[in-house]
C-alpha positions as CSV (number, residue, x, y, z in Angstrom):
1,M,-4.6,-21.5,-2.1
2,A,-2.3,-18.5,-2.7
3,K,-1.2,-16.0,-0.1
4,F,-2.1,-12.3,-0.4
5,A,-1.9,-9.0,1.5
6,V,-4.6,-6.4,1.3
7,L,-3.8,-2.7,2.1
8,L,-6.7,-0.4,2.7
9,R,-6.4,3.2,1.8
10,G,-7.0,6.1,4.3
11,I,-8.6,4.3,7.2
12,N,-8.1,4.9,10.9
13,V,-6.1,8.1,10.2
14,G,-6.7,11.0,12.5
15,G,-9.8,9.4,14.0
16,S,-11.7,9.2,10.7
17,N,-12.8,6.4,8.4
18,K,-12.8,3.9,11.2
19,V,-12.6,0.2,10.4
20,A,-11.9,-2.1,13.3
21,M,-9.4,-4.8,12.5
22,A,-11.7,-7.5,14.0
23,D,-14.4,-6.3,11.5
24,L,-11.9,-6.5,8.7
25,R,-11.0,-10.0,9.6
26,T,-14.6,-11.1,9.7
27,L,-15.3,-9.4,6.4
28,L,-12.4,-11.2,4.7
29,E,-13.4,-14.5,6.2
30,G,-17.0,-13.9,5.0
31,L,-15.5,-13.7,1.4
32,G,-14.2,-17.2,1.9
33,F,-10.6,-16.2,2.6
34,T,-8.7,-18.3,5.2
35,N,-5.8,-17.7,7.6
36,V,-6.7,-14.1,7.9
37,K,-4.4,-12.0,10.1
38,T,-4.3,-8.2,10.5
39,L,-1.3,-6.0,11.2
40,L,-1.5,-2.7,13.1
41,Q,-4.7,-0.5,12.9
42,S,-4.0,1.0,9.5
43,G,-5.8,-1.5,7.3
44,N,-3.3,-4.3,6.6
45,A,-4.3,-7.9,6.4
46,V,-2.9,-11.1,5.0
47,F,-5.0,-14.1,3.8
48,D,-5.1,-17.2,1.8
49,A,-7.5,-17.3,-1.2
50,P,-8.2,-19.7,-4.0
51,K,-6.7,-18.6,-7.3
52,G,-7.5,-15.1,-8.2
53,T,-5.7,-12.0,-9.5
54,P,-4.9,-9.2,-7.1
55,E,-7.2,-6.9,-9.1
56,K,-10.1,-9.3,-8.9
57,L,-9.6,-9.8,-5.1
58,A,-9.3,-6.1,-4.6
59,G,-12.6,-5.6,-6.4
60,Q,-14.3,-8.2,-4.2
61,I,-12.9,-6.6,-1.0
62,E,-13.8,-3.0,-2.1
63,Q,-17.4,-4.1,-2.8
64,A,-17.7,-5.8,0.5
65,L,-16.3,-2.8,2.3
66,E,-18.7,-0.4,0.6
67,E,-21.6,-2.7,1.5
68,R,-20.5,-2.9,5.1
69,Y,-19.5,0.8,5.7
70,G,-21.5,2.7,3.1
71,R,-18.5,4.4,1.6
72,V,-15.8,3.6,-1.0
73,I,-12.6,2.3,0.6
74,G,-9.9,1.7,-2.0
75,C,-7.5,-1.2,-1.5
76,V,-4.5,-2.7,-3.1
77,V,-3.9,-6.5,-3.0
78,V,-0.3,-7.8,-3.4
79,T,1.2,-11.2,-3.5
80,R,4.1,-12.6,-1.5
81,A,6.1,-12.6,-4.8
82,D,5.3,-8.8,-5.1
83,L,6.6,-8.2,-1.5
84,D,9.7,-10.4,-2.1
85,R,10.5,-8.4,-5.3
86,I,10.0,-5.0,-3.6
87,V,12.2,-6.0,-0.6
88,A,14.9,-7.5,-2.8
89,A,15.0,-4.6,-5.2
90,N,14.9,-1.9,-2.5
91,P,16.3,1.0,-4.5
92,L,16.7,3.2,-1.4
93,A,18.8,0.7,0.6
94,G,21.9,2.8,0.2
95,I,20.4,6.0,1.6
96,A,17.4,5.2,3.8
97,D,18.7,4.9,7.3
98,K,15.4,5.2,9.1
99,P,12.9,2.6,8.1
100,S,9.9,4.6,9.3
101,Y,10.9,7.4,6.9
102,Q,11.1,5.1,3.9
103,L,7.8,4.5,2.2
104,V,6.4,2.2,-0.4
105,T,3.3,3.5,-2.0
106,F,1.4,0.5,-3.3
107,L,-0.7,1.0,-6.5
108,N,-3.5,-1.0,-8.1
109,G,-1.9,-0.5,-11.5
110,K,1.3,0.5,-13.2
111,P,2.3,4.1,-12.8
112,D,2.6,6.1,-16.1
113,A,6.4,6.8,-16.4
114,K,5.6,9.8,-18.6
115,L,3.9,11.6,-15.6
116,F,7.3,11.4,-13.7
117,A,9.5,12.1,-16.7
118,D,9.5,15.9,-16.4
119,D,10.1,16.0,-12.7
120,D,12.9,18.1,-11.4
121,T,13.9,15.8,-8.6
122,A,16.2,18.5,-7.2
123,A,13.1,20.5,-6.3
124,Y,12.2,18.0,-3.6
125,A,15.7,17.1,-2.4
126,P,16.7,15.7,0.0
127,E,13.6,13.6,-0.6
128,V,13.9,10.8,-3.2
129,V,11.1,9.3,-5.3
130,L,11.5,6.3,-7.6
131,A,8.8,4.6,-9.6
132,G,8.7,0.8,-9.5
133,E,6.4,-1.8,-11.2
134,R,3.2,-1.2,-9.2
135,E,4.7,0.9,-6.4
136,I,6.5,4.1,-5.7
137,H,9.5,4.1,-3.4
138,S,10.1,7.3,-1.5
139,W,12.6,8.6,1.2
140,H,11.6,11.4,3.5
141,P,14.7,12.1,5.7
142,N,12.9,15.0,7.4
143,G,9.8,13.0,8.1
144,Q,6.5,12.8,6.3
145,A,5.0,15.8,8.1
146,N,7.6,18.0,6.4
147,T,7.4,16.5,2.9
148,K,7.4,18.5,-0.3
149,L,5.5,15.7,-1.9
150,T,2.0,17.0,-1.2
151,P,-1.3,15.1,-2.0
152,G,-1.6,17.3,-5.1
153,W,1.8,16.1,-6.3
154,W,0.7,12.4,-5.9
155,K,-2.7,13.0,-7.5
156,K,-1.2,14.6,-10.6
157,R,1.1,11.6,-11.1
158,L,-1.2,8.8,-10.2
159,P,-4.6,9.6,-11.9
160,G,-7.2,6.9,-11.6
161,L,-5.0,4.7,-9.4
162,V,-5.6,3.6,-5.8
163,A,-2.5,4.4,-3.9
164,T,-1.7,3.6,-0.3
165,A,1.6,4.0,1.5
166,R,3.3,1.9,4.1
167,N,6.7,2.5,5.8
168,W,9.5,0.0,5.3
169,N,9.0,-1.6,8.8
170,T,5.4,-2.4,7.8
171,V,6.4,-3.8,4.4
172,L,8.8,-6.2,6.1
173,K,6.2,-7.3,8.7
174,L,3.6,-7.9,6.0
175,R,6.1,-10.0,4.0
176,D,7.0,-12.0,7.1
177,L,3.3,-12.6,7.9
178,L,2.9,-14.3,4.6
179,D,5.3,-17.1,5.6
């Protein structure tokens, strides 16, 4: 058995797209996953599963969610190794002094570096955005409510990818839950 975390996109935000965490646990257990635990109300869970790729597991979970809720709910599955790599590499460690303002946007595939190449990063200073392997690191020192990185900005740079963000505190808690 291998350890994984699943991150659901856009649920329980502003009272819409409700998914109860007890239901999520039951759904994951129904797929044959064990040691299922959820974190917060924003669609985070960890579980053990027989061998499988994150992409295959995400597909199974998305299908089960659509059957259960009648709508598409994108998700990203990551391994403990992914979370260890992200935490160890933390490219924002020298500047991000508020963990709740530091985000990791998890992706279900690799971002196309060309779509970031022409960015004038000074245009969104003091915010910082750095592409990783299957994630985007961002720092929002004025808070996410005041970000210059609008949904349109993300959509243009991540076409066809499922993307879901978690703050640094949540990233660390998810990693620790996989112990």
